[in-house]
C-alpha beads as a LAMMPS data file, in Angstrom:
LAMMPS data file: protein, C-alpha beads

350 atoms
349 bonds

1 atom types
1 bond types

-500.0 500.0 xlo xhi
-500.0 500.0 ylo yhi
-500.0 500.0 zlo zhi

Masses

1 110.0

Atoms # bond

1 1 1 -11.315 8.402 14.520
2 1 1 -12.788 10.530 11.734
3 1 1 -13.701 8.266 8.839
4 1 1 -15.337 10.811 6.564
5 1 1 -13.379 10.949 3.323
6 1 1 -14.381 13.739 0.961
7 1 1 -12.003 13.825 -1.982
8 1 1 -11.359 17.493 -2.666
9 1 1 -9.064 19.236 -5.091
10 1 1 -6.028 20.258 -3.045
11 1 1 -2.613 21.629 -3.936
12 1 1 -1.355 18.265 -5.209
13 1 1 -4.560 17.009 -6.809
14 1 1 -3.389 17.270 -10.426
15 1 1 -0.051 15.557 -9.811
16 1 1 -0.111 12.057 -11.395
17 1 1 0.359 9.854 -8.348
18 1 1 1.782 6.380 -7.896
19 1 1 0.973 4.350 -4.816
20 1 1 2.885 1.218 -3.830
21 1 1 1.564 0.517 -0.317
22 1 1 -2.208 0.308 -0.131
23 1 1 -4.482 -2.530 0.978
24 1 1 -7.733 -3.405 -0.737
25 1 1 -8.937 -4.589 2.677
26 1 1 -8.541 -1.011 3.902
27 1 1 -10.450 0.381 0.939
28 1 1 -14.010 -0.502 1.978
29 1 1 -16.242 2.470 2.678
30 1 1 -18.607 2.296 5.644
31 1 1 -21.494 2.225 3.202
32 1 1 -20.001 -0.776 1.411
33 1 1 -19.506 -2.612 4.704
34 1 1 -23.111 -1.942 5.723
35 1 1 -24.368 -3.186 2.349
36 1 1 -22.254 -6.349 2.527
37 1 1 -23.382 -7.065 6.084
38 1 1 -27.023 -6.722 5.072
39 1 1 -26.521 -9.010 2.067
40 1 1 -24.798 -11.598 4.272
41 1 1 -27.435 -11.339 6.979
42 1 1 -24.853 -10.456 9.624
43 1 1 -25.317 -7.774 12.290
44 1 1 -22.738 -5.024 12.686
45 1 1 -20.445 -5.685 15.681
46 1 1 -20.866 -2.047 16.764
47 1 1 -22.516 1.120 15.448
48 1 1 -21.562 1.921 11.867
49 1 1 -20.010 5.289 12.737
50 1 1 -17.750 3.546 15.270
51 1 1 -16.808 0.607 13.075
52 1 1 -13.453 2.005 12.008
53 1 1 -12.383 2.986 15.514
54 1 1 -9.417 0.920 16.644
55 1 1 -6.739 1.231 19.295
56 1 1 -3.978 -1.093 18.124
57 1 1 -2.918 -3.330 15.250
58 1 1 -4.541 -6.482 16.630
59 1 1 -7.953 -4.850 17.028
60 1 1 -7.629 -3.421 13.536
61 1 1 -6.805 -6.821 12.033
62 1 1 -9.750 -8.449 13.814
63 1 1 -12.166 -5.910 12.358
64 1 1 -10.600 -6.324 8.951
65 1 1 -11.165 -10.099 9.082
66 1 1 -14.824 -9.492 9.831
67 1 1 -15.691 -7.133 6.987
68 1 1 -13.619 -8.981 4.377
69 1 1 -15.425 -12.152 5.448
70 1 1 -18.688 -10.550 4.362
71 1 1 -17.624 -10.932 0.723
72 1 1 -19.192 -14.212 -0.389
73 1 1 -18.963 -14.274 -4.195
74 1 1 -16.607 -13.176 -6.983
75 1 1 -19.023 -10.526 -8.222
76 1 1 -18.818 -8.708 -4.893
77 1 1 -15.010 -8.860 -4.931
78 1 1 -14.858 -7.572 -8.507
79 1 1 -17.216 -4.730 -7.615
80 1 1 -15.109 -3.712 -4.632
81 1 1 -11.961 -3.741 -6.774
82 1 1 -13.641 -1.634 -9.455
83 1 1 -14.930 0.880 -6.916
84 1 1 -11.504 1.115 -5.283
85 1 1 -9.777 1.878 -8.580
86 1 1 -12.449 4.498 -9.275
87 1 1 -11.898 6.023 -5.818
88 1 1 -8.137 6.262 -6.393
89 1 1 -8.766 8.012 -9.690
90 1 1 -10.715 10.792 -7.985
91 1 1 -7.366 11.854 -6.501
92 1 1 -5.506 11.349 -9.797
93 1 1 -3.716 8.200 -8.679
94 1 1 -2.729 6.759 -12.058
95 1 1 -0.995 3.571 -10.914
96 1 1 -1.280 1.523 -7.721
97 1 1 0.048 -1.796 -6.479
98 1 1 -2.739 -3.037 -4.258
99 1 1 -2.033 -5.547 -1.491
100 1 1 -4.611 -8.327 -1.152
101 1 1 -4.242 -10.815 1.704
102 1 1 -6.464 -13.847 0.956
103 1 1 -6.464 -14.989 4.602
104 1 1 -8.863 -12.163 5.448
105 1 1 -11.394 -13.131 2.774
106 1 1 -12.767 -16.338 4.266
107 1 1 -15.839 -16.316 2.014
108 1 1 -13.871 -16.944 -1.200
109 1 1 -11.305 -19.455 -2.377
110 1 1 -7.942 -17.824 -3.006
111 1 1 -7.770 -18.307 -6.812
112 1 1 -11.353 -17.077 -7.182
113 1 1 -10.607 -14.000 -5.085
114 1 1 -7.488 -12.974 -6.997
115 1 1 -9.131 -13.524 -10.368
116 1 1 -12.191 -11.548 -9.318
117 1 1 -10.062 -8.641 -8.096
118 1 1 -8.046 -8.729 -11.319
119 1 1 -11.249 -8.711 -13.367
120 1 1 -12.544 -5.710 -11.424
121 1 1 -9.311 -3.828 -11.988
122 1 1 -9.380 -4.758 -15.703
123 1 1 -12.829 -3.253 -16.113
124 1 1 -11.878 -0.168 -14.128
125 1 1 -8.852 0.564 -16.298
126 1 1 -10.924 -0.066 -19.434
127 1 1 -13.315 2.592 -18.157
128 1 1 -10.481 5.082 -17.711
129 1 1 -9.753 4.627 -14.018
130 1 1 -6.525 3.850 -12.144
131 1 1 -4.224 1.099 -13.402
132 1 1 -4.188 -1.209 -10.375
133 1 1 -1.870 -4.198 -10.053
134 1 1 -2.070 -6.845 -7.316
135 1 1 0.383 -7.951 -4.626
136 1 1 -1.022 -11.097 -2.968
137 1 1 0.145 -11.157 0.628
138 1 1 0.964 -13.821 3.147
139 1 1 0.004 -13.417 6.786
140 1 1 2.926 -13.771 9.167
141 1 1 1.120 -16.445 11.155
142 1 1 0.872 -18.778 8.149
143 1 1 3.031 -21.873 7.790
144 1 1 5.836 -22.515 5.320
145 1 1 3.571 -24.992 3.541
146 1 1 0.771 -22.454 3.165
147 1 1 3.226 -19.905 1.815
148 1 1 4.480 -22.305 -0.836
149 1 1 0.925 -23.228 -1.814
150 1 1 0.244 -19.592 -2.656
151 1 1 3.468 -19.191 -4.630
152 1 1 2.836 -22.413 -6.562
153 1 1 -0.682 -21.293 -7.421
154 1 1 0.687 -17.999 -8.714
155 1 1 3.421 -19.750 -10.670
156 1 1 0.969 -22.098 -12.392
157 1 1 -1.563 -19.519 -13.496
158 1 1 -1.668 -16.128 -11.874
159 1 1 -3.986 -13.364 -13.041
160 1 1 -2.120 -10.974 -15.309
161 1 1 -2.382 -8.099 -12.810
162 1 1 -0.438 -9.964 -10.117
163 1 1 3.054 -8.448 -9.934
164 1 1 4.503 -9.260 -6.507
165 1 1 4.465 -11.373 -3.357
166 1 1 3.982 -9.505 -0.093
167 1 1 3.832 -10.411 3.576
168 1 1 1.989 -8.446 6.243
169 1 1 0.383 -8.782 9.667
170 1 1 1.598 -8.038 13.162
171 1 1 5.397 -8.259 13.139
172 1 1 5.580 -8.269 16.941
173 1 1 3.824 -11.567 17.675
174 1 1 6.046 -14.551 18.610
175 1 1 5.272 -16.434 15.383
176 1 1 6.135 -13.516 13.107
177 1 1 9.665 -14.607 12.111
178 1 1 10.757 -14.771 8.484
179 1 1 12.801 -17.977 8.399
180 1 1 9.968 -20.292 7.353
181 1 1 9.124 -18.047 4.381
182 1 1 12.609 -18.066 2.830
183 1 1 11.796 -20.820 0.326
184 1 1 8.519 -19.221 -0.745
185 1 1 10.091 -15.838 -1.373
186 1 1 12.978 -17.394 -3.284
187 1 1 10.491 -19.265 -5.473
188 1 1 8.488 -16.079 -6.021
189 1 1 11.570 -14.215 -7.232
190 1 1 12.493 -17.096 -9.533
191 1 1 9.008 -17.007 -11.054
192 1 1 9.414 -13.330 -11.921
193 1 1 7.414 -11.761 -9.105
194 1 1 8.593 -8.717 -7.221
195 1 1 8.922 -9.105 -3.463
196 1 1 8.105 -6.770 -0.601
197 1 1 7.464 -7.111 3.124
198 1 1 5.919 -5.164 5.972
199 1 1 8.735 -4.537 8.419
200 1 1 10.092 -1.851 10.690
201 1 1 6.732 -0.787 12.074
202 1 1 5.443 -3.205 14.717
203 1 1 8.949 -4.678 14.512
204 1 1 12.081 -2.609 14.997
205 1 1 15.074 -2.280 12.685
206 1 1 15.763 -5.990 13.120
207 1 1 12.577 -6.675 11.171
208 1 1 13.862 -4.654 8.222
209 1 1 17.213 -6.394 8.312
210 1 1 15.551 -9.812 8.450
211 1 1 13.288 -9.013 5.512
212 1 1 16.345 -8.046 3.460
213 1 1 18.662 -10.847 4.538
214 1 1 16.227 -13.758 4.870
215 1 1 13.472 -12.925 2.391
216 1 1 15.601 -11.000 -0.095
217 1 1 12.881 -8.425 -0.667
218 1 1 13.356 -5.552 -3.075
219 1 1 11.218 -3.060 -1.125
220 1 1 10.042 -2.546 2.440
221 1 1 6.509 -1.491 3.384
222 1 1 6.825 0.982 6.276
223 1 1 10.438 0.463 7.377
224 1 1 10.377 3.688 9.372
225 1 1 11.984 2.230 12.484
226 1 1 15.173 1.728 10.502
227 1 1 16.094 5.182 11.840
228 1 1 16.839 3.487 15.159
229 1 1 19.909 1.817 13.581
230 1 1 22.403 4.129 11.825
231 1 1 24.175 1.210 10.139
232 1 1 20.899 -0.004 8.678
233 1 1 20.099 3.498 7.438
234 1 1 23.419 3.594 5.615
235 1 1 22.718 0.194 4.089
236 1 1 19.282 1.237 2.824
237 1 1 20.801 4.307 1.203
238 1 1 23.746 2.441 -0.310
239 1 1 21.620 -0.430 -1.659
240 1 1 18.787 1.926 -2.697
241 1 1 16.101 -0.070 -0.903
242 1 1 12.810 1.779 -1.202
243 1 1 10.694 2.295 1.904
244 1 1 6.976 2.706 1.195
245 1 1 6.086 5.149 3.978
246 1 1 2.557 5.829 5.279
247 1 1 2.466 8.934 7.474
248 1 1 -1.119 8.818 8.748
249 1 1 -0.954 5.090 9.434
250 1 1 2.323 5.374 11.340
251 1 1 0.966 8.302 13.321
252 1 1 -2.220 6.419 14.250
253 1 1 -0.502 3.221 15.370
254 1 1 3.080 4.079 16.236
255 1 1 4.118 7.698 16.832
256 1 1 0.799 9.376 17.785
257 1 1 2.208 12.757 16.750
258 1 1 3.081 13.609 13.164
259 1 1 6.000 15.729 14.356
260 1 1 7.653 12.612 15.799
261 1 1 7.566 10.803 12.478
262 1 1 11.088 9.961 11.218
263 1 1 10.482 10.775 7.529
264 1 1 12.779 13.843 7.715
265 1 1 15.596 11.667 9.039
266 1 1 15.059 9.088 6.301
267 1 1 15.301 11.777 3.639
268 1 1 18.372 13.324 5.284
269 1 1 20.021 9.888 5.175
270 1 1 19.272 9.623 1.412
271 1 1 17.049 6.559 1.879
272 1 1 14.670 6.173 -1.111
273 1 1 11.078 6.655 0.042
274 1 1 7.612 6.769 -1.451
275 1 1 4.451 8.274 0.034
276 1 1 1.377 6.069 0.470
277 1 1 -1.991 5.804 2.235
278 1 1 -1.915 2.189 3.545
279 1 1 -5.649 1.969 4.421
280 1 1 -7.248 5.124 3.021
281 1 1 -10.876 4.595 4.044
282 1 1 -10.015 3.595 7.599
283 1 1 -7.558 6.427 8.037
284 1 1 -9.686 9.037 6.255
285 1 1 -6.845 9.983 3.948
286 1 1 -5.847 10.303 0.313
287 1 1 -2.553 10.437 -1.532
288 1 1 -2.894 14.219 -1.861
289 1 1 -3.358 14.540 1.882
290 1 1 -0.352 12.308 2.591
291 1 1 1.781 14.424 0.267
292 1 1 0.603 17.564 2.033
293 1 1 1.594 16.021 5.365
294 1 1 5.034 15.155 3.972
295 1 1 5.611 18.620 2.528
296 1 1 4.646 20.251 5.804
297 1 1 6.699 17.897 7.964
298 1 1 9.812 17.928 5.798
299 1 1 9.492 21.379 4.186
300 1 1 9.463 19.867 0.710
301 1 1 8.991 21.830 -2.477
302 1 1 7.757 20.771 -5.874
303 1 1 11.109 19.343 -7.006
304 1 1 11.341 17.082 -3.977
305 1 1 7.768 15.826 -4.387
306 1 1 8.354 15.126 -8.072
307 1 1 11.521 13.208 -7.142
308 1 1 9.562 11.075 -4.650
309 1 1 6.952 10.285 -7.300
310 1 1 9.713 9.341 -9.753
311 1 1 11.096 7.034 -7.063
312 1 1 7.713 5.300 -6.947
313 1 1 7.751 4.835 -10.725
314 1 1 11.258 3.383 -10.497
315 1 1 10.389 1.032 -7.631
316 1 1 7.123 -0.190 -9.179
317 1 1 6.962 -3.851 -10.165
318 1 1 5.321 -3.160 -13.516
319 1 1 6.847 -3.788 -16.918
320 1 1 9.564 -1.314 -18.040
321 1 1 7.309 0.191 -20.707
322 1 1 4.688 1.098 -18.101
323 1 1 7.337 2.463 -15.746
324 1 1 8.612 4.718 -18.519
325 1 1 5.068 5.933 -19.173
326 1 1 4.680 6.818 -15.499
327 1 1 7.940 8.761 -15.485
328 1 1 6.734 10.642 -18.554
329 1 1 3.403 11.544 -16.944
330 1 1 5.225 12.993 -13.939
331 1 1 7.645 14.957 -16.146
332 1 1 4.798 16.299 -18.283
333 1 1 3.038 17.595 -15.183
334 1 1 6.199 19.267 -13.881
335 1 1 6.946 20.776 -17.282
336 1 1 3.410 22.093 -17.576
337 1 1 3.755 23.865 -14.239
338 1 1 6.893 25.613 -15.434
339 1 1 5.487 26.374 -18.879
340 1 1 2.641 28.340 -17.378
341 1 1 5.121 30.319 -15.279
342 1 1 3.631 28.989 -12.075
343 1 1 6.305 29.166 -9.423
344 1 1 4.408 27.617 -6.521
345 1 1 5.325 28.041 -2.921
346 1 1 5.596 24.922 -0.789
347 1 1 1.869 25.190 -0.123
348 1 1 0.624 26.135 -3.596
349 1 1 1.445 23.686 -6.356
350 1 1 -1.693 23.309 -8.464

Bonds

1 1 1 2
2 1 2 3
3 1 3 4
4 1 4 5
5 1 5 6
6 1 6 7
7 1 7 8
8 1 8 9
9 1 9 10
10 1 10 11
11 1 11 12
12 1 12 13
13 1 13 14
14 1 14 15
15 1 15 16
16 1 16 17
17 1 17 18
18 1 18 19
19 1 19 20
20 1 20 21
21 1 21 22
22 1 22 23
23 1 23 24
24 1 24 25
25 1 25 26
26 1 26 27
27 1 27 28
28 1 28 29
29 1 29 30
30 1 30 31
31 1 31 32
32 1 32 33
33 1 33 34
34 1 34 35
35 1 35 36
36 1 36 37
37 1 37 38
38 1 38 39
39 1 39 40
40 1 40 41
41 1 41 42
42 1 42 43
43 1 43 44
44 1 44 45
45 1 45 46
46 1 46 47
47 1 47 48
48 1 48 49
49 1 49 50
50 1 50 51
51 1 51 52
52 1 52 53
53 1 53 54
54 1 54 55
55 1 55 56
56 1 56 57
57 1 57 58
58 1 58 59
59 1 59 60
60 1 60 61
61 1 61 62
62 1 62 63
63 1 63 64
64 1 64 65
65 1 65 66
66 1 66 67
67 1 67 68
68 1 68 69
69 1 69 70
70 1 70 71
71 1 71 72
72 1 72 73
73 1 73 74
74 1 74 75
75 1 75 76
76 1 76 77
77 1 77 78
78 1 78 79
79 1 79 80
80 1 80 81
81 1 81 82
82 1 82 83
83 1 83 84
84 1 84 85
85 1 85 86
86 1 86 87
87 1 87 88
88 1 88 89
89 1 89 90
90 1 90 91
91 1 91 92
92 1 92 93
93 1 93 94
94 1 94 95
95 1 95 96
96 1 96 97
97 1 97 98
98 1 98 99
99 1 99 100
100 1 100 101
101 1 101 102
102 1 102 103
103 1 103 104
104 1 104 105
105 1 105 106
106 1 106 107
107 1 107 108
108 1 108 109
109 1 109 110
110 1 110 111
111 1 111 112
112 1 112 113
113 1 113 114
114 1 114 115
115 1 115 116
116 1 116 117
117 1 117 118
118 1 118 119
119 1 119 120
120 1 120 121
121 1 121 122
122 1 122 123
123 1 123 124
124 1 124 125
125 1 125 126
126 1 126 127
127 1 127 128
128 1 128 129
129 1 129 130
130 1 130 131
131 1 131 132
132 1 132 133
133 1 133 134
134 1 134 135
135 1 135 136
136 1 136 137
137 1 137 138
138 1 138 139
139 1 139 140
140 1 140 141
141 1 141 142
142 1 142 143
143 1 143 144
144 1 144 145
145 1 145 146
146 1 146 147
147 1 147 148
148 1 148 149
149 1 149 150
150 1 150 151
151 1 151 152
152 1 152 153
153 1 153 154
154 1 154 155
155 1 155 156
156 1 156 157
157 1 157 158
158 1 158 159
159 1 159 160
160 1 160 161
161 1 161 162
162 1 162 163
163 1 163 164
164 1 164 165
165 1 165 166
166 1 166 167
167 1 167 168
168 1 168 169
169 1 169 170
170 1 170 171
171 1 171 172
172 1 172 173
173 1 173 174
174 1 174 175
175 1 175 176
176 1 176 177
177 1 177 178
178 1 178 179
179 1 179 180
180 1 180 181
181 1 181 182
182 1 182 183
183 1 183 184
184 1 184 185
185 1 185 186
186 1 186 187
187 1 187 188
188 1 188 189
189 1 189 190
190 1 190 191
191 1 191 192
192 1 192 193
193 1 193 194
194 1 194 195
195 1 195 196
196 1 196 197
197 1 197 198
198 1 198 199
199 1 199 200
200 1 200 201
201 1 201 202
202 1 202 203
203 1 203 204
204 1 204 205
205 1 205 206
206 1 206 207
207 1 207 208
208 1 208 209
209 1 209 210
210 1 210 211
211 1 211 212
212 1 212 213
213 1 213 214
214 1 214 215
215 1 215 216
216 1 216 217
217 1 217 218
218 1 218 219
219 1 219 220
220 1 220 221
221 1 221 222
222 1 222 223
223 1 223 224
224 1 224 225
225 1 225 226
226 1 226 227
227 1 227 228
228 1 228 229
229 1 229 230
230 1 230 231
231 1 231 232
232 1 232 233
233 1 233 234
234 1 234 235
235 1 235 236
236 1 236 237
237 1 237 238
238 1 238 239
239 1 239 240
240 1 240 241
241 1 241 242
242 1 242 243
243 1 243 244
244 1 244 245
245 1 245 246
246 1 246 247
247 1 247 248
248 1 248 249
249 1 249 250
250 1 250 251
251 1 251 252
252 1 252 253
253 1 253 254
254 1 254 255
255 1 255 256
256 1 256 257
257 1 257 258
258 1 258 259
259 1 259 260
260 1 260 261
261 1 261 262
262 1 262 263
263 1 263 264
264 1 264 265
265 1 265 266
266 1 266 267
267 1 267 268
268 1 268 269
269 1 269 270
270 1 270 271
271 1 271 272
272 1 272 273
273 1 273 274
274 1 274 275
275 1 275 276
276 1 276 277
277 1 277 278
278 1 278 279
279 1 279 280
280 1 280 281
281 1 281 282
282 1 282 283
283 1 283 284
284 1 284 285
285 1 285 286
286 1 286 287
287 1 287 288
288 1 288 289
289 1 289 290
290 1 290 291
291 1 291 292
292 1 292 293
293 1 293 294
294 1 294 295
295 1 295 296
296 1 296 297
297 1 297 298
298 1 298 299
299 1 299 300
300 1 300 301
301 1 301 302
302 1 302 303
303 1 303 304
304 1 304 305
305 1 305 306
306 1 306 307
307 1 307 308
308 1 308 309
309 1 309 310
310 1 310 311
311 1 311 312
312 1 312 313
313 1 313 314
314 1 314 315
315 1 315 316
316 1 316 317
317 1 317 318
318 1 318 319
319 1 319 320
320 1 320 321
321 1 321 322
322 1 322 323
323 1 323 324
324 1 324 325
325 1 325 326
326 1 326 327
327 1 327 328
328 1 328 329
329 1 329 330
330 1 330 331
331 1 331 332
332 1 332 333
333 1 333 334
334 1 334 335
335 1 335 336
336 1 336 337
337 1 337 338
338 1 338 339
339 1 339 340
340 1 340 341
341 1 341 342
342 1 342 343
343 1 343 344
344 1 344 345
345 1 345 346
346 1 346 347
347 1 347 348
348 1 348 349
349 1 349 350
């Protein structure tokens, strides 16, 4: 897999972008991994240029555990968070809700990790980079007790950038059910956190339905396999449940051909969707590239892309004032395009 990631000005570069499905664990560059491994005195498990090669979700998660485990102090975590916000800004991502799963970071205690990441994001925004919020995530293999421990920690003193509770991991393993997390997600909602869940990727439409009915989530990360159930598609449209779609990620792990991706069917069914990168460094992608893929696959024009970005601002778990600011940034960009009498084709929108 190509892991080179030059950030270049493309047709959507200047669009103010909002990303709701991106993992900090998938935001390490190869150079950062090599530096962390050297500092920790650990050898690379395979050549550096092959490190991000993976064949399935389990092999990916195993590698992810390894490089996150190289982070041994809060300063390293803060630095990674800062660098990630800076990286997002190079593609004009102005707001991101970044998933952080503490189970992968075995070198740091959970409260120390989340505070360090929040501190890194604070400094990045102060320096003019992307406004990054945090969605701490459970792993599906955790117990009900472990889930409640996380929610109680967040309820008693969460860093100010924490906005949501997430759950991720392989949805297809036998222990991946949602029932034992019902209490934790209910408590998270009651404490004012947003809720989201990975579903409808390694699980089928039943995973999406379970996340809605058992966990009561407000958004779904991935959710693309909902197209296999027409009744579920109608429900998502009627209840305006946002699916945070990741084209490159789904193509790498699920469909293996971008033309088989069901995004066109989701849009035809009026399901709210956002466009996201998931793990940008691993997948060698950016938000601009993902938008280009979506416009090519679905024959979208500028109005449709602007509508998708507005959907992200609406679905974001930030405070209403910030959401309104994001809507305004998007509208200002669209107005500026029209003011300069630029009537872009589907492939020329800068």
